C-alpha positions as a printed NumPy array, in Angstrom:
array([[-13.997,  20.693,  35.993],
       [-11.78 ,  23.271,  34.3  ],
       [-12.285,  25.088,  31.004],
       [ -9.408,  26.571,  29.059],
       [-10.023,  28.723,  26.006],
       [ -7.328,  29.944,  23.639],
       [ -8.464,  32.678,  21.283],
       [ -7.038,  35.795,  19.685],
       [ -5.27 ,  38.153,  22.041],
       [ -7.354,  41.064,  23.407],
       [-10.559,  39.296,  22.37 ],
       [-13.542,  38.649,  24.615],
       [-15.175,  36.344,  22.093],
       [-14.439,  32.929,  20.637],
       [-15.525,  31.236,  17.449],
       [-15.515,  27.638,  16.28 ],
       [-11.968,  27.831,  14.916],
       [-10.448,  28.702,  18.302],
       [ -8.7  ,  25.97 ,  20.257],
       [-10.776,  24.647,  23.176],
       [ -9.459,  22.177,  25.761],
       [-11.818,  20.866,  28.413],
       [-10.341,  18.826,  31.248],
       [-13.182,  16.79 ,  32.734],
       [-13.579,  13.433,  34.418],
       [-13.512,  10.828,  31.634],
       [-16.479,   8.494,  31.712],
       [-15.953,   6.129,  28.755],
       [-18.939,   4.868,  26.788],
       [-20.159,   5.974,  23.355],
       [-21.221,   9.443,  22.257],
       [-22.678,  10.622,  18.972],
       [-21.755,  13.787,  17.081],
       [-23.787,  15.938,  16.622],
       [-26.586,  14.353,  18.701],
       [-24.766,  14.305,  22.06 ],
       [-22.128,  16.957,  21.324],
       [-21.915,  19.452,  18.484],
       [-18.102,  19.39 ,  18.251],
       [-15.723,  16.467,  17.982],
       [-13.52 ,  17.908,  20.727],
       [-16.375,  17.998,  23.229],
       [-17.259,  14.395,  22.415],
       [-13.644,  13.225,  22.778],
       [-13.233,  14.971,  26.113],
       [-16.386,  13.291,  27.401],
       [-15.257,   9.716,  26.737],
       [-11.454,   9.464,  26.392],
       [-10.14 ,   7.213,  29.125],
       [ -7.067,   4.96 ,  29.254],
       [ -8.683,   2.583,  31.746],
       [-12.055,   2.362,  29.961],
       [-11.718,   3.766,  26.419],
       [-14.757,   5.436,  24.95 ],
       [-15.979,   5.79 ,  21.389],
       [-16.96 ,   8.821,  19.341],
       [-19.208,   8.154,  16.334],
       [-19.565,  11.058,  13.91 ],
       [-22.923,  10.931,  12.132],
       [-22.403,  14.033,  10.042],
       [-20.179,  14.901,   7.099],
       [-19.413,  18.265,   8.678],
       [-17.004,  19.802,   7.996],
       [-15.837,  20.375,  11.568],
       [-13.446,  23.318,  11.636],
       [-11.531,  22.687,  14.852],
       [ -8.438,  21.243,  16.431],
       [ -9.171,  18.005,  18.257],
       [ -6.759,  17.318,  21.128],
       [ -6.588,  13.656,  22.207],
       [ -4.748,  12.828,  25.437],
       [ -6.209,   9.483,  26.503],
       [ -7.474,   6.295,  24.863],
       [-10.406,   6.796,  22.505],
       [-11.841,   5.631,  19.168],
       [-13.117,   8.197,  16.667],
       [-14.95 ,   6.781,  13.673],
       [-17.421,   7.638,  10.962],
       [-21.04 ,   6.65 ,  11.356],
       [-22.763,   4.487,   8.773],
       [-22.912,   6.143,   5.349],
       [-21.149,   9.25 ,   6.678],
       [-17.892,  10.84 ,   5.527],
       [-16.98 ,  13.285,   8.286],
       [-14.33 ,  15.936,   7.617],
       [-12.212,  17.5  ,  10.358],
       [-10.273,  20.461,   8.997],
       [ -8.433,  23.677,   9.773],
       [ -9.013,  26.618,   7.484],
       [ -7.037,  29.088,   9.593],
       [ -4.67 ,  29.175,  12.546],
       [ -1.532,  27.141,  13.156],
       [ -2.645,  23.925,  14.878],
       [ -3.186,  20.55 ,  13.224],
       [ -6.814,  19.361,  12.887],
       [ -5.962,  16.34 ,  15.041],
       [ -3.333,  16.391,  17.809],
       [ -2.633,  13.138,  19.632],
       [ -0.586,  13.846,  22.736],
       [ -0.697,  11.093,  25.362],
       [ -0.185,  12.399,  28.888],
       [ -1.319,   9.643,  31.226],
       [  0.942,   7.256,  33.13 ],
       [ -0.643,   4.217,  31.496],
       [ -0.668,   2.75 ,  27.996],
       [ -2.794,   4.74 ,  25.564],
       [ -4.588,   3.463,  22.43 ],
       [ -6.079,   5.893,  19.917],
       [ -8.06 ,   4.659,  16.881],
       [ -9.115,   6.825,  13.926],
       [-11.388,   5.136,  11.401],
       [-13.276,   6.268,   8.316],
       [-12.761,  10.017,   8.703],
       [-11.154,  12.7  ,   6.53 ],
       [ -8.582,  15.143,   7.891],
       [ -7.963,  18.214,   5.785],
       [ -5.723,  21.271,   5.905],
       [ -6.612,  24.028,   3.481],
       [ -4.833,  26.885,   5.204],
       [ -1.401,  28.147,   4.254],
       [  0.525,  27.472,   7.406],
       [  3.376,  25.504,   8.891],
       [  1.334,  22.773,  10.574],
       [  0.492,  19.123,   9.999],
       [ -2.67 ,  17.15 ,   9.342],
       [ -2.245,  14.729,  12.268],
       [  0.482,  15.18 ,  14.891],
       [  1.439,  12.394,  17.272],
       [  3.561,  12.637,  20.421],
       [  3.831,  10.664,  23.633],
       [  4.258,  12.896,  26.668],
       [  3.629,  10.085,  29.127],
       [  6.54 ,   9.432,  31.441],
       [  7.133,   5.813,  30.407],
       [  4.078,   4.17 ,  28.841],
       [  3.439,   3.259,  25.22 ],
       [  1.182,   5.212,  22.877],
       [ -0.45 ,   3.078,  20.166],
       [ -2.123,   4.875,  17.257],
       [ -4.206,   2.977,  14.685],
       [ -5.312,   4.843,  11.551],
       [ -7.572,   2.815,   9.253],
       [ -9.536,   3.827,   6.164],
       [ -8.689,   7.494,   6.754],
       [ -8.117,  10.237,   4.173],
       [ -5.58 ,  12.954,   4.965],
       [ -5.456,  15.776,   2.424],
       [ -2.796,  18.302,   3.365],
       [ -2.036,  21.453,   1.383],
       [  0.828,  23.846,   2.062],
       [  1.739,  21.729,   5.084],
       [  4.908,  20.262,   6.508],
       [  3.535,  16.739,   6.987],
       [  0.203,  15.007,   6.558],
       [  1.01 ,  12.709,   9.516],
       [  3.881,  13.594,  11.854],
       [  5.594,  11.731,  14.677],
       [  8.325,  14.278,  15.278],
       [  8.743,  16.156,  18.497],
       [ 11.439,  16.834,  21.068],
       [  8.709,  16.416,  23.684],
       [  8.257,  12.693,  22.973],
       [  9.016,  11.009,  26.277],
       [  8.117,   7.351,  25.636],
       [  7.759,   4.803,  22.834],
       [  5.142,   4.953,  20.086],
       [  3.451,   2.318,  17.906],
       [  1.82 ,   3.554,  14.688],
       [ -0.274,   1.504,  12.225],
       [ -1.752,   3.03 ,   9.067],
       [ -3.839,   0.758,   6.822],
       [ -6.269,   1.147,   3.912],
       [ -5.829,   4.917,   3.877],
       [ -5.308,   7.698,   1.324],
       [ -2.706,  10.296,   2.299],
       [ -1.935,  13.199,   0.003],
       [  0.232,  16.251,   0.487],
       [  0.951,  19.251,  -1.662],
       [  3.992,  20.628,   0.092],
       [  5.437,  24.037,   0.747],
       [  8.179,  25.429,  -1.45 ],
       [ 10.496,  25.394,   1.596],
       [ 11.321,  22.605,   4.03 ],
       [ 10.943,  18.866,   3.537],
       [  7.221,  18.111,   3.651],
       [  6.175,  14.448,   3.725],
       [  3.056,  12.346,   3.714],
       [  4.396,  10.72 ,   6.9  ],
       [  7.357,  11.873,   8.973],
       [  8.893,   9.646,  11.662],
       [ 11.45 ,  11.472,  13.809],
       [ 10.926,  10.483,  17.452],
       [ 14.262,  11.918,  18.604],
       [ 15.315,   9.848,  21.633],
       [ 12.596,   7.174,  21.724],
       [ 11.699,   4.005,  19.856],
       [  8.951,   3.734,  17.305],
       [  7.351,   0.737,  15.602],
       [  5.355,   1.569,  12.481],
       [  3.366,  -0.504,   9.962],
       [  2.05 ,   0.909,   6.677],
       [ -0.055,  -1.494,   4.626],
       [ -2.506,  -1.107,   1.706],
       [ -2.288,   2.682,   1.527],
       [ -1.949,   5.271,  -1.219],
       [  0.6  ,   8.053,  -0.676],
       [  0.452,  10.917,  -3.223],
       [  2.799,  13.881,  -3.043],
       [  3.883,  16.96 ,  -4.948],
       [  6.655,  19.28 ,  -3.804],
       [  6.904,  16.724,  -1.026],
       [  7.838,  13.125,  -0.254],
       [  6.153,   9.91 ,   0.805],
       [  7.527,   8.51 ,   4.085],
       [ 10.536,   9.981,   5.868],
       [ 12.332,   8.058,   8.625],
       [ 15.054,   9.833,  10.549],
       [ 17.128,   7.758,  12.923],
       [ 17.151,   9.369,  16.315],
       [ 19.472,   9.414,  19.284],
       [ 20.29 ,   7.422,  22.413],
       [ 20.463,   4.055,  20.642],
       [ 16.666,   3.739,  20.234],
       [ 15.328,   1.538,  17.419],
       [ 12.937,   2.598,  14.667],
       [ 11.295,  -0.498,  13.149],
       [  9.133,   0.045,  10.084],
       [  7.176,  -2.226,   7.752],
       [  5.914,  -0.838,   4.43 ],
       [  3.914,  -3.421,   2.521],
       [  1.553,  -3.247,  -0.465],
       [  1.357,   0.547,  -0.774],
       [  1.211,   2.889,  -3.756],
       [  3.673,   5.805,  -3.719],
       [  2.8  ,   8.296,  -6.44 ],
       [  4.37 ,  11.638,  -7.245],
       [  2.291,  14.169,  -9.15 ],
       [  2.862,  17.584, -10.668],
       [  1.429,  20.802,  -9.256],
       [  2.405,  24.385,  -8.666],
       [  4.663,  23.148,  -5.854],
       [  6.672,  20.891,  -8.144],
       [  7.132,  17.196,  -8.762],
       [  7.008,  14.365,  -6.279],
       [ 10.23 ,  13.869,  -4.295],
       [ 11.449,  10.765,  -2.46 ],
       [  8.999,   7.927,  -2.029],
       [ 10.802,   6.526,   1.04 ],
       [ 13.664,   8.396,   2.693],
       [ 15.639,   6.749,   5.514],
       [ 18.397,   8.852,   7.062],
       [ 20.092,   9.862,  10.305],
       [ 20.299,  13.033,  12.329],
       [ 23.78 ,  13.874,  11.144],
       [ 24.596,  15.119,  14.651],
       [ 28.267,  14.403,  15.468],
       [ 28.875,  12.742,  18.787],
       [ 25.261,  11.677,  19.409],
       [ 24.59 ,   8.054,  20.303],
       [ 22.914,   7.222,  17.024],
       [ 19.831,   5.063,  16.774],
       [ 19.505,   2.141,  14.347],
       [ 16.658,   1.695,  11.886],
       [ 15.248,  -1.619,  10.665],
       [ 12.986,  -1.327,   7.62 ],
       [ 11.129,  -3.844,   5.473],
       [  9.867,  -2.559,   2.109],
       [  7.805,  -5.122,   0.142],
       [  5.15 ,  -5.327,  -2.583],
       [  4.954,  -1.576,  -3.195],
       [  4.454,   0.343,  -6.451],
       [  6.4  ,   3.594,  -6.942],
       [  5.187,   5.86 ,  -9.762],
       [  6.802,   9.092, -10.942],
       [  8.717,   9.797,  -7.753],
       [ 11.858,  11.895,  -7.767],
       [ 13.8  ,   9.094,  -6.056],
       [ 11.788,   6.013,  -5.114],
       [ 13.856,   4.686,  -2.175],
       [ 16.82 ,   6.294,  -0.439],
       [ 18.791,   4.88 ,   2.483],
       [ 21.232,   7.609,   3.516],
       [ 23.542,   6.796,   6.425],
       [ 25.081,   9.653,   8.398],
       [ 27.452,   9.686,  11.373],
       [ 27.14 ,   6.567,  13.537],
       [ 23.781,   5.249,  12.368],
       [ 23.224,   1.65 ,  11.288],
       [ 20.39 ,   1.193,   8.796],
       [ 19.138,  -2.315,   8.023],
       [ 16.716,  -2.642,   5.118],
       [ 15.083,  -5.508,   3.212],
       [ 13.724,  -4.273,  -0.131],
       [ 11.843,  -7.027,  -1.963],
       [  9.197,  -7.352,  -4.695],
       [  8.673,  -3.682,  -5.446],
       [  7.952,  -2.133,  -8.842],
       [  9.62 ,   1.243,  -9.472],
       [  8.614,   3.115, -12.626],
       [  9.556,   6.483, -14.155],
       [ 11.607,   8.02 , -11.342],
       [ 13.083,  11.344, -12.377],
       [ 16.241,  10.715, -10.293],
       [ 17.355,   7.185,  -9.354],
       [ 15.255,   4.159,  -8.595],
       [ 17.176,   3.369,  -5.415],
       [ 20.031,   5.192,  -3.632],
       [ 22.15 ,   3.434,  -0.982],
       [ 24.608,   5.965,   0.436],
       [ 26.802,   5.861,   3.561],
       [ 28.697,   8.853,   4.993],
       [ 30.698,   9.331,   8.178],
       [ 30.877,   6.174,  10.27 ],
       [ 27.462,   4.928,   9.215],
       [ 26.728,   1.356,   8.109],
       [ 24.044,   0.185,   5.71 ],
       [ 23.009,  -3.489,   5.654],
       [ 20.671,  -3.826,   2.699],
       [ 19.202,  -6.748,   0.746],
       [ 17.44 ,  -6.095,  -2.573],
       [ 15.563,  -8.989,  -4.259],
       [ 12.747,  -9.584,  -6.762],
       [ 12.312,  -5.903,  -7.698],
       [ 11.512,  -4.33 , -11.068],
       [ 13.093,  -0.92 , -11.728],
       [ 12.551,   0.742, -15.079],
       [ 12.355,   4.119, -16.757],
       [ 14.52 ,   6.298, -14.488],
       [ 15.574,   9.545, -16.164],
       [ 18.656,  11.674, -15.726],
       [ 17.086,  14.59 , -13.903],
       [ 19.567,  13.803, -11.173],
       [ 21.282,  10.443, -11.394],
       [ 19.17 ,   8.26 , -13.622],
       [ 20.435,   4.894, -12.337],
       [ 18.343,   1.889, -11.375],
       [ 20.349,   1.186,  -8.193],
       [ 23.051,   3.624,  -7.039],
       [ 25.547,   2.714,  -4.277],
       [ 28.075,   5.15 ,  -2.77 ],
       [ 30.419,   5.139,   0.232],
       [ 32.338,   8.115,   1.651],
       [ 34.23 ,   9.106,   4.84 ],
       [ 34.364,   5.614,   6.382],
       [ 30.765,   4.836,   5.509],
       [ 30.005,   1.211,   4.582],
       [ 27.237,  -0.199,   2.376],
       [ 26.87 ,  -3.982,   2.749],
       [ 24.596,  -4.856,  -0.171],
       [ 23.287,  -8.234,  -1.296],
       [ 21.105,  -8.262,  -4.396],
       [ 19.757, -10.759,  -6.901],
       [ 16.697, -11.747,  -8.939],
       [ 15.958,  -8.114,  -9.811],
       [ 14.833,  -6.919, -13.241],
       [ 16.266,  -3.539, -14.283],
       [ 15.504,  -2.131, -17.71 ],
       [ 15.724,   1.128, -19.65 ],
       [ 17.267,   3.289, -16.915],
       [ 18.812,   6.325, -18.587],
       [ 22.229,   6.467, -16.895],
       [ 22.486,   2.7  , -16.474],
       [ 20.943,  -0.041, -14.412],
       [ 23.658,  -0.01 , -11.73 ],
       [ 26.311,   2.304, -10.309],
       [ 28.754,   0.984,  -7.713],
       [ 26.827,  -2.31 ,  -7.592],
       [ 27.866,  -5.846,  -8.483],
       [ 24.633,  -7.408,  -9.687],
       [ 23.672, -10.925,  -8.621],
       [ 23.851, -13.851, -11.053],
       [ 20.085, -14.085, -11.65 ],
       [ 19.329, -10.469, -12.581],
       [ 17.485,  -9.631, -15.798],
       [ 17.86 ,  -6.597, -18.062],
       [ 14.87 ,  -7.077, -20.384],
       [ 11.467,  -5.488, -20.909],
       [  9.212,  -6.569, -17.991],
       [  6.18 ,  -6.471, -20.327],
       [  3.649,  -4.617, -18.201],
       [ -0.046,  -4.944, -19.045],
       [ -0.735,  -1.284, -19.932],
       [  1.703,   1.382, -18.679],
       [ -0.359,   4.08 , -20.378],
       [ -3.13 ,   3.528, -17.833],
       [ -0.73 ,   2.827, -14.936],
       [ -1.446,  -0.909, -15.099],
       [  1.898,  -2.427, -14.095],
       [  0.666,  -5.968, -13.704],
       [  2.512,  -8.5  , -15.827],
       [  1.532,  -9.771, -19.244],
       [  1.328, -13.537, -19.566],
       [  4.588, -13.536, -21.546],
       [  6.507, -11.42 , -19.02 ],
       [  9.983, -12.729, -18.083],
       [  9.264, -11.606, -14.511],
       [  6.666, -14.353, -14.009],
       [  7.885, -17.328, -11.951],
       [ 11.489, -16.09 , -12.132],
       [ 12.038, -14.712,  -8.628],
       [ 13.174, -16.369,  -5.434],
       [ 10.582, -17.657,  -2.956],
       [ 12.509, -16.895,   0.24 ],
       [ 14.511, -13.673,  -0.185],
       [ 16.347, -12.192,   2.814],
       [ 13.752, -10.293,   4.796],
       [ 10.844, -12.298,   3.366],
       [  7.83 , -11.47 ,   1.214],
       [  6.01 ,  -9.132,   3.58 ],
       [  2.5  , -10.356,   4.35 ],
       [  2.961, -12.857,   1.481],
       [  0.323, -10.988,  -0.529],
       [  0.975,  -8.879,  -3.596],
       [ -0.285,  -5.355,  -4.214],
       [ -3.65 ,  -6.731,  -5.38 ],
       [ -3.992,  -8.904,  -2.28 ],
       [ -3.289, -12.153,  -4.117],
       [ -1.136, -14.794,  -2.458],
       [  2.552, -14.708,  -3.182],
       [  4.219, -17.685,  -4.862],
       [  1.805, -19.035,  -7.458],
       [  2.181, -21.015, -10.649],
       [  1.834, -17.995, -12.896],
       [  3.046, -19.653, -16.089],
       [  1.073, -22.875, -15.596],
       [  4.035, -25.232, -15.763],
       [  3.259, -26.957, -12.471],
       [  5.932, -25.161, -10.41 ],
       [  5.104, -22.366,  -7.972],
       [  7.708, -19.6  ,  -8.029],
       [  7.589, -15.989,  -6.909],
       [  7.235, -13.318,  -9.59 ],
       [  9.425, -10.215,  -9.69 ],
       [  7.812,  -6.883,  -8.901],
       [  4.773,  -5.795,  -6.9  ],
       [  2.256,  -8.064,  -8.643],
       [  1.988, -11.851,  -8.656],
       [  0.489, -13.49 , -11.712],
       [ -2.258, -15.821, -10.571],
       [ -3.613, -18.612, -12.746],
       [ -7.084, -19.54 , -13.926],
       [ -8.048, -23.196, -14.398],
       [-11.086, -23.869, -16.593],
       [-12.902, -27.209, -16.431],
       [-15.535, -28.436, -18.922],
       [-16.795, -31.913, -20.006],
       [-14.573, -33.867, -22.38 ],
       [-17.4  , -34.633, -24.822],
       [-20.987, -33.755, -25.692],
       [-23.441, -34.477, -28.518],
       [-25.485, -32.066, -30.568],
       [-28.917, -31.868, -29.019],
       [-27.701, -32.143, -25.414],
       [-28.872, -28.561, -24.923],
       [-27.863, -26.752, -21.752],
       [-25.206, -28.436, -19.605],
       [-26.115, -26.69 , -16.381],
       [-23.172, -25.703, -14.138],
       [-20.873, -28.172, -15.911],
       [-18.244, -25.535, -16.589],
       [-16.054, -24.377, -13.701],
       [-13.556, -21.591, -13.317],
       [-11.058, -22.022, -10.482],
       [ -8.536, -19.405,  -9.342],
       [ -5.41 , -20.072,  -7.349],
       [ -6.288, -17.889,  -4.359],
       [ -9.221, -16.237,  -2.62 ],
       [ -9.604, -12.478,  -3.105],
       [-11.106,  -9.707,  -0.986],
       [-13.255,  -8.618,  -3.954],
       [-15.065, -10.511,  -6.703],
       [-13.135, -11.489,  -9.842],
       [-14.941, -11.25 , -13.185],
       [-13.596, -13.834, -15.644],
       [-14.313, -13.333, -19.355],
       [-15.272, -16.461, -21.298],
       [-14.615, -16.938, -25.003],
       [-15.634, -19.921, -27.142],
       [-13.692, -20.731, -30.312],
       [-16.761, -21.951, -32.268],
       [-20.151, -20.567, -31.25 ],
       [-21.893, -22.628, -33.959],
       [-21.18 , -25.654, -31.774],
       [-20.989, -24.37 , -28.166],
       [-21.974, -21.125, -26.478],
       [-21.034, -19.876, -22.998],
       [-21.938, -16.723, -21.038],
       [-19.731, -13.69 , -21.639],
       [-18.494, -13.689, -18.048],
       [-18.566, -15.681, -14.856],
       [-17.883, -14.123, -11.443],
       [-15.85 , -15.725,  -8.69 ],
       [-17.259, -14.24 ,  -5.455],
       [-15.016, -12.608,  -2.87 ],
       [-13.583, -15.184,  -0.488],
       [-14.124, -18.06 ,  -2.94 ],
       [-11.88 , -19.84 ,  -5.42 ],
       [-14.352, -21.109,  -8.001],
       [-17.57 , -20.429,  -9.89 ],
       [-19.687, -22.525, -12.249],
       [-21.236, -21.664, -15.589],
       [-23.529, -23.288, -18.182],
       [-22.533, -24.557, -21.611],
       [-25.118, -24.714, -24.393],
       [-24.545, -27.39 , -27.042],
       [-25.897, -26.12 , -30.368],
       [-27.882, -28.542, -32.553],
       [-27.232, -27.625, -36.17 ],
       [-28.402, -29.425, -39.296],
       [-24.961, -29.796, -40.848],
       [-23.235, -33.118, -41.29 ],
       [-19.869, -31.928, -39.971],
       [-18.559, -34.763, -37.88 ],
       [-16.962, -34.319, -34.465],
       [-15.838, -30.749, -33.772],
       [-13.237, -29.644, -31.219],
       [-14.167, -26.44 , -29.384],
       [-11.923, -24.471, -27.006],
       [-13.307, -22.391, -24.13 ],
       [-10.933, -19.842, -22.583],
       [-11.256, -17.898, -19.327],
       [ -9.247, -14.716, -18.774],
       [ -9.003, -11.795, -16.334],
       [ -6.657,  -8.838, -16.066],
       [ -3.581,  -9.745, -14.056],
       [ -4.198, -13.506, -14.273],
       [ -2.799, -16.217, -16.506],
       [ -5.708, -17.408, -18.626],
       [ -6.91 , -21.006, -18.627],
       [ -8.537, -23.019, -21.415],
       [-10.031, -26.433, -22.048],
       [-11.526, -28.299, -25.009],
       [-14.718, -30.23 , -25.587],
       [-15.439, -32.69 , -28.432],
       [-18.926, -32.129, -29.886],
       [-20.195, -35.178, -31.774],
       [-22.52 , -34.752, -34.752],
       [-26.004, -36.152, -34.06 ],
       [-26.66 , -36.4  , -37.787],
       [-24.078, -39.198, -37.778],
       [-25.292, -40.72 , -34.514],
       [-23.418, -41.722, -31.366],
       [-22.198, -39.577, -28.548],
       [-23.075, -38.879, -24.996],
       [-21.397, -36.922, -22.317],
       [-17.995, -38.105, -21.344],
       [-15.712, -37.498, -18.403],
       [-14.211, -34.3  , -17.152],
       [-10.906, -32.766, -18.175],
       [ -9.055, -30.196, -16.11 ],
       [ -6.781, -27.931, -18.082],
       [ -3.598, -26.395, -16.869],
       [ -3.341, -22.604, -16.993],
       [ -2.47 , -21.202, -20.373],
       [ -0.575, -18.118, -21.35 ]])
């Protein structure tokens, strides 16, 4: 076994912030930090193994002030009820460095941890490179927080030493960067130079100030970068470093004479808030960029909503459908969609079914809009609280196209609801425009009842149009509580589509004949549903429970 220690020059001592690499026979299995090893690096070195991957479980919040070097397959995850932090408070190395070196496929999983950079230095939160001669490196980052300050990138796949292809998946994570004044810091930077990369970003939050969201730079040697960005929040915020910059930036190397690499990007169901420029596709030299941009909501960009620009001999092939773009300001540009060609560059754009409204310099520049575009208020629920779901009267509901070029992503909206629902309750399922799909609530109650029937147990039902990952609380309102009362709410459990509730028929002493009572169910982001019940007066005689009536969704 060999031990290599890197510490300050002319020093005979080391401390916990020095970089320690231990090359030892990997044995696989599971180790616990701090029970089996007091540092994450020691635990990783003990179990990483491409042939028989091990697992590191961190049962302490830490923080662990170290650089963790990962060279073979391993899983690092938080223990139950733990929130471990791996950070660097000094030095120049990233808290986590993934650098595959073996001549076999490598899989690295990070789950449930926090990676933090608090030092002022030109390093990243997580760096990823594949130094293997020919085998694939797969990195899976799930439910991870990366908080990077004064850094170049929170997550970086950018190195001239990348020697083989990389697959990167980031899901359910929170990535925030407060960038340097200089450079182009990003939440995620993809620049694999001469090798291919496949990346998936789904259900994440990217927050940035003096920095950008995701940067993709087409490489060299005709290698393909394929990226899917689905159901993410991109949010710029103000700080001492400035405003948020580009949400998504796709460009080329700009190196004359290089054999340019193509990019293929799918951008669906995302919400962009207060970015400088939400989406930019910027072709340079010989690059070909293909992008499908569907069902996104872009709000309050200080530049343009979307820039499609081709220089040199580059070609852009872009389809833009079912998006909402509103509120861009003329800090630089101010257009909803901006298209520009120069020096033999070509932008092949198809677009339709978009809703663009209130963009300071105009909704379009250099763009011929499709025949089904709208230029009206999208009627968001509550922009003041960043609720950009659609009101029931929104013109974006059921007005999109169900099969746009490039598809609907995972066919789930930003809330996780199924795409293509009957949001306006007219019996036809059509896709909404923007990041959110308006689901519908159907409320079922008996057709009739008679005063004195008392509690009708579980005879009311609320049905929603799709299962959800979390419970949905539906508010119930009765139009006449002197005749019928219902509980204030009913909860549809996660993974279910319906829930039952009781109705109480009130027995009053009035001679008031048959009364019609309406019960309405509503929930934020859903089209409400209502139904009526006829309550017969027992002072006049007659009655009895009748059949069951199922209402269509209301407004």
